[in-house]
N, C-alpha and C positions, 0 to 999 in steps of 0.2 A: 440453591441446594448443592450444586456441584462444588461450591467453594467451602461450605461449612460441613458438608457430609450428611448422609441420611441418618435419621434418628436423633439428631441434636435438637433438644426441645428449647433450650435457653437461647437468649440473644447472644450473638458473638461479641467477644470483647474487642474485636477490631471493627472499625467503622467502614466495612467494605473496602479495605485497603487496595486490593488488587483491581477491582473494577473502577474505583475512583481514579487510580493512577492511569489506567488505560484511557478512561474518558478524558483525563487531563492531557494526555499525549495527543489524543485526537483533536481536541480543541486547539492545542498548540500548533499542530500541523495545519489546521484550517486557517489559523491566524497568520502563519508563516506564508501560506499561499496568497492570502489577501494582501499581505504587506509587501509582496514581491515588487509591486509597482511603486512603492513608497520608500525607495532606498535612501533618498536624500533626507527623509524625516524619521527614519527608523530609530535614531538615537533618542528622539523625543517621545515616541509612542511606546518603545520597547518596555520601559519600566512599568508603565500602567498595564500593559498586556501580560507581562511575565509574572507580576506579583501574585495574582490569584492562581497561577498555574503551578507555582512551586510547591512541592510537598512540604508539609510542616507538621507540628505536633498539636495535639488537642489537650486542653486543660484536663488533668486527671487521667490521662491515658498514656502511661509510660510505654506501653507496648507499641504505640503508633510511631514512636521515635526510632524504633529499631529498623534496620535496613529491610527493604521489601524485595522479595525475589519472586520470579515467575517460574512456574513449573509447566512442563509439557513442551510441545513443539513451538517453533517461532511463527507458525502460520495461524492466522485468526480464522475462526469458523465463519462460514458464509453469513450466518445470521448477524454476527458482530460487525462484519464489513458493511452489510446493508444498514445496520443501525448507525454506523459512523457517518453516513452521507448527510443526514439532516444536521448533524452537529457541525460539519464543515461549512454547509450552506449558511447556517446560523452565524458562524464566526465571520464568514465573508460579509453577510448582511450588516453585522455590527461594524465592520471596518469600512464599509462603503461611505457612510457619512463623513468619516474622517478624511478620506481621499479626495472628495469633491472640492472642499474649500482650498486644500493645498494645491490641487491642480490649477485652480483659477488664478493663483498667485504666480505661477510659473510663466515667464515670458520667453521670447525667442530672440534674444539679442544676437546680432551677427549671424542669424540663421541657426543658432544652436538651440535645440529643444531639450525639454525635460531637465532643466537646471533648477536646483533649489532656489527658493525666493531670495535667500541671503546672497546668492551669487548672481542670479538673473537681474536683480534690481540695479546694483552698481554697474553691471555691464551694459544694461539698457541706457543708463545715464551717459556712459562714455560714448556709446554709439550715437546718441543724439547730439552730444557736443561735437563729435567729428563731422556729422552731417551739417551742423550749423557753420562750422569753420570752413567746410568745403564750399558752401554756398557763398560765404563772404569772400573767400579767396579766388573763386572761379571768375574768370574775366567775363565782363558783360558782352552781350551779343553785338551791341553797337553803342557808340558814344558820340557826343558833339565834338568836332575836331578842335575848335578853339572857343574861348569864352567871348570873343568879340562879336559885335552886332552883324547881322546879315545886312549888307549894304547894296547888294545887287542880286537879282534873281535869274532864273533860267528862262530864256526866251529872247525875243527881239529887243535890241538895244542900240540906239544911235544908228539905225539903218543896217545893222548887222545882227547876227544871231549869237547870243551869249550862251555857251554850252555848259555853264556851271553856276555855282553859287560863290559869291564873294563875301568874305568875312573881314571887316575892317578891324585891325588890331595893331598894336605897337610892334616895332621891329624887335625880334628876340623872343616874342611870346611863344610858348610851346605849342606845337601842333601834334595832336593825338591821332593815331590811326583809328578811323571810325569803326573798323571791324577787324577781325582776326584774318590773317592770311600770310602770304609770302611776298617779299619785296622783289619785283622783277626788274626795276631800274631805279637808279639814284644818281643824278648827274645833270649835265647841261641839257637844255631843251629849247628849241626855237620859240621865241615869243615869251617863254616863262623864265628865262635866265637859268634857273635850276628847278628841277622837279623831282618828286618821288612818286613812283607808281607801285601800287600794292595789288596783287591778284588775291582777292578775298576768297574765303572758303566756299561761298555760294557761286563762284565762277565769275563774278563781276570784277571790274578793275576800278580802283579809286586812284584819282590823280590829284596830287597836291602841287600847285604851281606857285612861282614867284618866291620860293623859300629862300631864307638867308643862310641857314646852316642845315646840314643833313647829318642825322645821327643813325641812319640805317644804310645798309648796303645790299646790293643785289644778292638774292639767295637767302637772306635772313628771314627767319620766322618772327612775326610780330603778333601780339594780341591786341584786341580792342582796348584802347586807352593808352597804349605805349606811346611815348614821345618819340617821333621819328624825324622831326625837323623843327625849325623855328620860322616864325613869320618874317617875310622880307619884302623888298621892293625892287627885285631884280626883273629884268626883261621889260616888256611893254606894260608898264604899270604907272598909274597916276598917284600912287600912295601905298603905304604899307598895308598889305592885306593877304589873305589866303584865297586862292582860286581853287575850288574843289569841283572835280568832275567825277561822275560815275558812268562807266561804260558797261553795258549789259554783256551777256555771254557771247553775243554776236558782234560785239564791238561798237554797238550803237550808243551814242551819248544820251543819257536819260536825265530827267530832272532829279537832282539829289534830295530835294525837299520831301516829296512823297515816299521816296525810297527809304530815307532814314525814319520818317514817321511810321512806316510799316514795321520797322525794327524797334519801335518804342522810343524813338528820339524825335519828338515833334519840334519843328523849327518855326520861328516866326521872326519878323523883322525886329531887330534890336537884340540886346544881350539875353542870355538864357542861363539857367542854373545847370542845364545838362552839360 
């Protein structure tokens, strides 16, 4: 009655223009609040939300097309503010089902959260590719030193104690560092002719004896699998082979076979694929 005035008996020619616009503004405000967390997808849902909120004309109502104005103060009565609350809640309730599936599609590639699916998807693929490449390029924890057969083990031999493993192979065959570490010596050695010693990252020392050529020098950092020398027949040797010793952190010579097996390199008599 405050809109059409007292004493007006007929139906108004306008379809409650002012209240309708106010209600529309309240609904728009509610939808805006609910859509605040959906910035990445606002472009997709905005047309559907905005369409019913825009003021338009009604068939046969020329007056509805005229600009609408508000009279009075800019403050809303308390009753209207209270009445707006359920409208906002209803708008939020409508927006909630839209937000849930969208949030499920958002991944966190490289630790970045709240990315739109069209960005998160490709980034997640790139992250996985980099992880796979890193695993392939990363050095192994331990490898077999040569491909030749194990010809002599750790223990008593010919009345003496043999402190390493012998691998028979041809002269010039590559010798690989069994583990990552730092070369502490590469040069002449009594009984071995030439040797290379590597202090490994776990504190042990790997000794490679009777080598023919040396490709590493003292102070050089090597990774498991790096070629550090070639098989030879120097020193006290009965034929081309590699003599491998492992010294523990206290300098005691231990059996290389269980040491390498514990690192995932099982050894047996004869050639191996490792």
